[in-house]
PDB file as gemmi writes it, atoms N, CA and C in Angstrom:
CRYST1    1.000    1.000    1.000  90.00  90.00  90.00 P 1                      
ATOM      1  N   UNK A   1     125.328  71.629 199.926  1.00  0.00           N  
ATOM      2  CA  UNK A   1     125.822  70.274 199.938  1.00  0.00           C  
ATOM      3  C   UNK A   1     127.233  70.279 199.345  1.00  0.00           C  
ATOM      4  N   UNK A   2     128.116  69.501 199.957  1.00  0.00           N  
ATOM      5  CA  UNK A   2     129.494  69.411 199.488  1.00  0.00           C  
ATOM      6  C   UNK A   2     129.754  68.072 198.811  1.00  0.00           C  
ATOM      7  N   UNK A   3     130.638  68.086 197.833  1.00  0.00           N  
ATOM      8  CA  UNK A   3     131.042  66.895 197.100  1.00  0.00           C  
ATOM      9  C   UNK A   3     131.791  65.942 198.039  1.00  0.00           C  
ATOM     10  N   UNK A   4     131.485  64.654 197.938  1.00  0.00           N  
ATOM     11  CA  UNK A   4     132.158  63.678 198.802  1.00  0.00           C  
ATOM     12  C   UNK A   4     133.582  63.378 198.337  1.00  0.00           C  
ATOM     13  N   UNK A   5     133.938  63.794 197.125  1.00  0.00           N  
ATOM     14  CA  UNK A   5     135.269  63.518 196.590  1.00  0.00           C  
ATOM     15  C   UNK A   5     136.251  64.664 196.803  1.00  0.00           C  
ATOM     16  N   UNK A   6     135.810  65.888 196.526  1.00  0.00           N  
ATOM     17  CA  UNK A   6     136.746  67.015 196.603  1.00  0.00           C  
ATOM     18  C   UNK A   6     136.295  68.107 197.567  1.00  0.00           C  
ATOM     19  N   UNK A   7     135.136  67.920 198.181  1.00  0.00           N  
ATOM     20  CA  UNK A   7     134.560  68.882 199.122  1.00  0.00           C  
ATOM     21  C   UNK A   7     134.114  70.183 198.453  1.00  0.00           C  
ATOM     22  N   UNK A   8     134.028  70.200 197.124  1.00  0.00           N  
ATOM     23  CA  UNK A   8     133.526  71.368 196.400  1.00  0.00           C  
ATOM     24  C   UNK A   8     132.017  71.495 196.588  1.00  0.00           C  
ATOM     25  N   UNK A   9     131.478  72.592 196.134  1.00  0.00           N  
ATOM     26  CA  UNK A   9     130.044  72.846 196.263  1.00  0.00           C  
ATOM     27  C   UNK A   9     129.275  72.111 195.165  1.00  0.00           C  
ATOM     28  N   UNK A  10     128.175  71.471 195.561  1.00  0.00           N  
ATOM     29  CA  UNK A  10     127.287  70.800 194.612  1.00  0.00           C  
ATOM     30  C   UNK A  10     126.156  71.768 194.275  1.00  0.00           C  
ATOM     31  N   UNK A  11     125.896  71.953 192.986  1.00  0.00           N  
ATOM     32  CA  UNK A  11     124.828  72.838 192.543  1.00  0.00           C  
ATOM     33  C   UNK A  11     123.798  72.045 191.753  1.00  0.00           C  
ATOM     34  N   UNK A  12     122.537  72.448 191.888  1.00  0.00           N  
ATOM     35  CA  UNK A  12     121.473  71.814 191.123  1.00  0.00           C  
ATOM     36  C   UNK A  12     121.653  72.167 189.651  1.00  0.00           C  
ATOM     37  N   UNK A  13     121.619  71.136 188.799  1.00  0.00           N  
ATOM     38  CA  UNK A  13     121.829  71.317 187.364  1.00  0.00           C  
ATOM     39  C   UNK A  13     121.234  70.111 186.649  1.00  0.00           C  
ATOM     40  N   UNK A  14     121.645  69.879 185.420  1.00  0.00           N  
ATOM     41  CA  UNK A  14     121.300  68.652 184.712  1.00  0.00           C  
ATOM     42  C   UNK A  14     122.597  68.000 184.250  1.00  0.00           C  
ATOM     43  N   UNK A  15     122.523  66.695 184.062  1.00  0.00           N  
ATOM     44  CA  UNK A  15     123.702  65.964 183.635  1.00  0.00           C  
ATOM     45  C   UNK A  15     123.268  64.755 182.821  1.00  0.00           C  
ATOM     46  N   UNK A  16     124.214  64.134 182.187  1.00  0.00           N  
ATOM     47  CA  UNK A  16     123.917  62.928 181.416  1.00  0.00           C  
ATOM     48  C   UNK A  16     124.203  61.690 182.262  1.00  0.00           C  
ATOM     49  N   UNK A  17     123.657  60.577 181.811  1.00  0.00           N  
ATOM     50  CA  UNK A  17     123.905  59.283 182.441  1.00  0.00           C  
ATOM     51  C   UNK A  17     124.085  58.277 181.311  1.00  0.00           C  
ATOM     52  N   UNK A  18     125.085  57.436 181.414  1.00  0.00           N  
ATOM     53  CA  UNK A  18     125.266  56.395 180.403  1.00  0.00           C  
ATOM     54  C   UNK A  18     125.687  55.096 181.067  1.00  0.00           C  
ATOM     55  N   UNK A  19     125.316  54.010 180.414  1.00  0.00           N  
ATOM     56  CA  UNK A  19     125.694  52.684 180.887  1.00  0.00           C  
ATOM     57  C   UNK A  19     125.988  51.823 179.660  1.00  0.00           C  
ATOM     58  N   UNK A  20     127.062  51.062 179.737  1.00  0.00           N  
ATOM     59  CA  UNK A  20     127.449  50.139 178.662  1.00  0.00           C  
ATOM     60  C   UNK A  20     127.295  48.716 179.169  1.00  0.00           C  
ATOM     61  N   UNK A  21     126.519  47.952 178.454  1.00  0.00           N  
ATOM     62  CA  UNK A  21     126.349  46.540 178.766  1.00  0.00           C  
ATOM     63  C   UNK A  21     126.659  45.750 177.503  1.00  0.00           C  
ATOM     64  N   UNK A  22     126.768  44.449 177.641  1.00  0.00           N  
ATOM     65  CA  UNK A  22     127.067  43.593 176.490  1.00  0.00           C  
ATOM     66  C   UNK A  22     126.018  43.752 175.395  1.00  0.00           C  
ATOM     67  N   UNK A  23     124.745  43.845 175.793  1.00  0.00           N  
ATOM     68  CA  UNK A  23     123.656  43.879 174.821  1.00  0.00           C  
ATOM     69  C   UNK A  23     123.307  45.281 174.324  1.00  0.00           C  
ATOM     70  N   UNK A  24     123.706  46.319 175.039  1.00  0.00           N  
ATOM     71  CA  UNK A  24     123.265  47.662 174.663  1.00  0.00           C  
ATOM     72  C   UNK A  24     124.132  48.752 175.279  1.00  0.00           C  
ATOM     73  N   UNK A  25     123.951  49.944 174.741  1.00  0.00           N  
ATOM     74  CA  UNK A  25     124.538  51.161 175.302  1.00  0.00           C  
ATOM     75  C   UNK A  25     123.375  52.122 175.508  1.00  0.00           C  
ATOM     76  N   UNK A  26     123.224  52.622 176.724  1.00  0.00           N  
ATOM     77  CA  UNK A  26     122.135  53.545 177.041  1.00  0.00           C  
ATOM     78  C   UNK A  26     122.726  54.899 177.416  1.00  0.00           C  
ATOM     79  N   UNK A  27     122.241  55.944 176.766  1.00  0.00           N  
ATOM     80  CA  UNK A  27     122.678  57.307 177.059  1.00  0.00           C  
ATOM     81  C   UNK A  27     121.449  58.164 177.309  1.00  0.00           C  
ATOM     82  N   UNK A  28     121.391  58.786 178.461  1.00  0.00           N  
ATOM     83  CA  UNK A  28     120.302  59.686 178.817  1.00  0.00           C  
ATOM     84  C   UNK A  28     120.892  61.074 179.031  1.00  0.00           C  
ATOM     85  N   UNK A  29     120.264  62.080 178.451  1.00  0.00           N  
ATOM     86  CA  UNK A  29     120.766  63.455 178.561  1.00  0.00           C  
ATOM     87  C   UNK A  29     119.815  64.295 179.413  1.00  0.00           C  
ATOM     88  N   UNK A  30     120.346  65.346 179.978  1.00  0.00           N  
ATOM     89  CA  UNK A  30     119.548  66.355 180.677  1.00  0.00           C  
ATOM     90  C   UNK A  30     118.725  65.795 181.840  1.00  0.00           C  
ATOM     91  N   UNK A  31     119.358  65.001 182.690  1.00  0.00           N  
ATOM     92  CA  UNK A  31     118.697  64.468 183.875  1.00  0.00           C  
ATOM     93  C   UNK A  31     119.000  65.393 185.051  1.00  0.00           C  
ATOM     94  N   UNK A  32     117.998  65.753 185.841  1.00  0.00           N  
ATOM     95  CA  UNK A  32     118.262  66.601 187.006  1.00  0.00           C  
ATOM     96  C   UNK A  32     119.284  65.930 187.932  1.00  0.00           C  
ATOM     97  N   UNK A  33     120.251  66.710 188.390  1.00  0.00           N  
ATOM     98  CA  UNK A  33     121.304  66.171 189.242  1.00  0.00           C  
ATOM     99  C   UNK A  33     121.952  67.312 190.029  1.00  0.00           C  
ATOM    100  N   UNK A  34     122.742  66.928 191.009  1.00  0.00           N  
ATOM    101  CA  UNK A  34     123.628  67.876 191.675  1.00  0.00           C  
ATOM    102  C   UNK A  34     125.009  67.645 191.069  1.00  0.00           C  
ATOM    103  N   UNK A  35     125.648  68.721 190.640  1.00  0.00           N  
ATOM    104  CA  UNK A  35     126.947  68.617 189.979  1.00  0.00           C  
ATOM    105  C   UNK A  35     127.953  69.462 190.753  1.00  0.00           C  
ATOM    106  N   UNK A  36     129.122  68.887 191.019  1.00  0.00           N  
ATOM    107  CA  UNK A  36     130.171  69.605 191.748  1.00  0.00           C  
ATOM    108  C   UNK A  36     130.764  70.706 190.870  1.00  0.00           C  
ATOM    109  N   UNK A  37     130.902  71.886 191.432  1.00  0.00           N  
ATOM    110  CA  UNK A  37     131.454  73.009 190.680  1.00  0.00           C  
ATOM    111  C   UNK A  37     132.963  72.865 190.472  1.00  0.00           C  
ATOM    112  N   UNK A  38     133.610  72.002 191.252  1.00  0.00           N  
ATOM    113  CA  UNK A  38     135.061  71.817 191.126  1.00  0.00           C  
ATOM    114  C   UNK A  38     135.423  70.638 190.230  1.00  0.00           C  
ATOM    115  N   UNK A  39     134.986  69.438 190.630  1.00  0.00           N  
ATOM    116  CA  UNK A  39     135.434  68.219 189.926  1.00  0.00           C  
ATOM    117  C   UNK A  39     134.402  67.661 188.958  1.00  0.00           C  
ATOM    118  N   UNK A  40     133.214  68.260 188.928  1.00  0.00           N  
ATOM    119  CA  UNK A  40     132.122  67.862 188.022  1.00  0.00           C  
ATOM    120  C   UNK A  40     131.502  66.505 188.357  1.00  0.00           C  
ATOM    121  N   UNK A  41     131.800  65.972 189.540  1.00  0.00           N  
ATOM    122  CA  UNK A  41     131.125  64.753 189.993  1.00  0.00           C  
ATOM    123  C   UNK A  41     129.626  65.023 190.036  1.00  0.00           C  
ATOM    124  N   UNK A  42     128.825  64.009 189.687  1.00  0.00           N  
ATOM    125  CA  UNK A  42     127.379  64.208 189.683  1.00  0.00           C  
ATOM    126  C   UNK A  42     126.714  63.276 190.681  1.00  0.00           C  
ATOM    127  N   UNK A  43     125.619  63.755 191.219  1.00  0.00           N  
ATOM    128  CA  UNK A  43     124.849  63.000 192.192  1.00  0.00           C  
ATOM    129  C   UNK A  43     123.386  63.108 191.803  1.00  0.00           C  
ATOM    130  N   UNK A  44     122.752  61.954 191.563  1.00  0.00           N  
ATOM    131  CA  UNK A  44     121.343  61.932 191.196  1.00  0.00           C  
ATOM    132  C   UNK A  44     120.514  61.678 192.443  1.00  0.00           C  
ATOM    133  N   UNK A  45     119.369  62.348 192.536  1.00  0.00           N  
ATOM    134  CA  UNK A  45     118.456  62.146 193.655  1.00  0.00           C  
ATOM    135  C   UNK A  45     117.807  60.773 193.545  1.00  0.00           C  
ATOM    136  N   UNK A  46     117.273  60.297 194.647  1.00  0.00           N  
ATOM    137  CA  UNK A  46     116.683  58.964 194.711  1.00  0.00           C  
ATOM    138  C   UNK A  46     115.580  58.765 193.667  1.00  0.00           C  
ATOM    139  N   UNK A  47     114.740  59.771 193.456  1.00  0.00           N  
ATOM    140  CA  UNK A  47     113.659  59.643 192.473  1.00  0.00           C  
ATOM    141  C   UNK A  47     114.210  59.410 191.062  1.00  0.00           C  
ATOM    142  N   UNK A  48     115.257  60.143 190.694  1.00  0.00           N  
ATOM    143  CA  UNK A  48     115.850  59.967 189.372  1.00  0.00           C  
ATOM    144  C   UNK A  48     116.493  58.593 189.244  1.00  0.00           C  
ATOM    145  N   UNK A  49     117.150  58.137 190.296  1.00  0.00           N  
ATOM    146  CA  UNK A  49     117.790  56.816 190.278  1.00  0.00           C  
ATOM    147  C   UNK A  49     116.740  55.721 190.083  1.00  0.00           C  
ATOM    148  N   UNK A  50     115.611  55.849 190.764  1.00  0.00           N  
ATOM    149  CA  UNK A  50     114.545  54.850 190.609  1.00  0.00           C  
ATOM    150  C   UNK A  50     114.026  54.797 189.173  1.00  0.00           C  
ATOM    151  N   UNK A  51     113.861  55.949 188.551  1.00  0.00           N  
ATOM    152  CA  UNK A  51     113.387  55.982 187.163  1.00  0.00           C  
ATOM    153  C   UNK A  51     114.424  55.358 186.230  1.00  0.00           C  
ATOM    154  N   UNK A  52     115.696  55.676 186.429  1.00  0.00           N  
ATOM    155  CA  UNK A  52     116.767  55.104 185.612  1.00  0.00           C  
ATOM    156  C   UNK A  52     116.789  53.580 185.767  1.00  0.00           C  
ATOM    157  N   UNK A  53     116.704  53.099 186.999  1.00  0.00           N  
ATOM    158  CA  UNK A  53     116.711  51.653 187.234  1.00  0.00           C  
ATOM    159  C   UNK A  53     115.510  50.973 186.586  1.00  0.00           C  
ATOM    160  N   UNK A  54     114.348  51.602 186.670  1.00  0.00           N  
ATOM    161  CA  UNK A  54     113.141  51.055 186.047  1.00  0.00           C  
ATOM    162  C   UNK A  54     113.302  50.983 184.528  1.00  0.00           C  
ATOM    163  N   UNK A  55     113.878  52.019 183.941  1.00  0.00           N  
ATOM    164  CA  UNK A  55     114.121  52.058 182.502  1.00  0.00           C  
ATOM    165  C   UNK A  55     115.079  50.942 182.079  1.00  0.00           C  
ATOM    166  N   UNK A  56     116.142  50.743 182.841  1.00  0.00           N  
ATOM    167  CA  UNK A  56     117.114  49.688 182.530  1.00  0.00           C  
ATOM    168  C   UNK A  56     116.459  48.312 182.612  1.00  0.00           C  
ATOM    169  N   UNK A  57     115.671  48.067 183.664  1.00  0.00           N  
ATOM    170  CA  UNK A  57     114.986  46.772 183.788  1.00  0.00           C  
ATOM    171  C   UNK A  57     114.049  46.532 182.619  1.00  0.00           C  
ATOM    172  N   UNK A  58     113.321  47.564 182.218  1.00  0.00           N  
ATOM    173  CA  UNK A  58     112.397  47.442 181.086  1.00  0.00           C  
ATOM    174  C   UNK A  58     113.167  47.156 179.789  1.00  0.00           C  
ATOM    175  N   UNK A  59     114.256  47.841 179.583  1.00  0.00           N  
ATOM    176  CA  UNK A  59     115.081  47.640 178.399  1.00  0.00           C  
ATOM    177  C   UNK A  59     115.643  46.222 178.375  1.00  0.00           C  
ATOM    178  N   UNK A  60     116.158  45.745 179.501  1.00  0.00           N  
ATOM    179  CA  UNK A  60     116.728  44.405 179.557  1.00  0.00           C  
ATOM    180  C   UNK A  60     115.661  43.330 179.349  1.00  0.00           C  
ATOM    181  N   UNK A  61     114.462  43.589 179.835  1.00  0.00           N  
ATOM    182  CA  UNK A  61     113.353  42.661 179.604  1.00  0.00           C  
ATOM    183  C   UNK A  61     113.026  42.570 178.118  1.00  0.00           C  
ATOM    184  N   UNK A  62     113.004  43.708 177.452  1.00  0.00           N  
ATOM    185  CA  UNK A  62     112.744  43.743 176.015  1.00  0.00           C  
ATOM    186  C   UNK A  62     113.829  43.028 175.227  1.00  0.00           C  
ATOM    187  N   UNK A  63     115.065  43.185 175.650  1.00  0.00           N  
ATOM    188  CA  UNK A  63     116.177  42.519 174.971  1.00  0.00           C  
ATOM    189  C   UNK A  63     116.053  41.012 175.118  1.00  0.00           C  
ATOM    190  N   UNK A  64     115.696  40.532 176.320  1.00  0.00           N  
ATOM    191  CA  UNK A  64     115.507  39.078 176.528  1.00  0.00           C  
ATOM    192  C   UNK A  64     114.407  38.542 175.613  1.00  0.00           C  
ATOM    193  N   UNK A  65     113.321  39.315 175.462  1.00  0.00           N  
ATOM    194  CA  UNK A  65     112.234  38.899 174.566  1.00  0.00           C  
ATOM    195  C   UNK A  65     112.732  38.778 173.132  1.00  0.00           C  
ATOM    196  N   UNK A  66     113.509  39.741 172.688  1.00  0.00           N  
ATOM    197  CA  UNK A  66     114.044  39.704 171.330  1.00  0.00           C  
ATOM    198  C   UNK A  66     114.963  38.500 171.113  1.00  0.00           C  
ATOM    199  N   UNK A  67     115.729  38.152 172.120  1.00  0.00           N  
ATOM    200  CA  UNK A  67     116.667  37.043 171.994  1.00  0.00           C  
ATOM    201  C   UNK A  67     115.953  35.693 171.924  1.00  0.00           C  
ATOM    202  N   UNK A  68     114.702  35.638 172.416  1.00  0.00           N  
ATOM    203  CA  UNK A  68     113.957  34.384 172.423  1.00  0.00           C  
ATOM    204  C   UNK A  68     113.208  34.158 171.113  1.00  0.00           C  
ATOM    205  N   UNK A  69     113.144  35.176 170.268  1.00  0.00           N  
ATOM    206  CA  UNK A  69     112.404  35.066 168.998  1.00  0.00           C  
ATOM    207  C   UNK A  69     113.208  34.273 167.998  1.00  0.00           C  
TER     208      UNK A  69                                                      
END                                                                             
């Protein structure tokens, strides 16, 4: 598989994911991903993306509950 940005080779590895929102900062380490050997762009598979999205929704739900207390 080639990188869509630089056309370098993508290799199976692990990478981090982070997101900054007004209410929180989420950092996940060592997530399976394809990483470009040239530019270090990362690509997460659909299964990993679904888990990340589920985690974010759960976290945001918990934050809303805390704000209502």
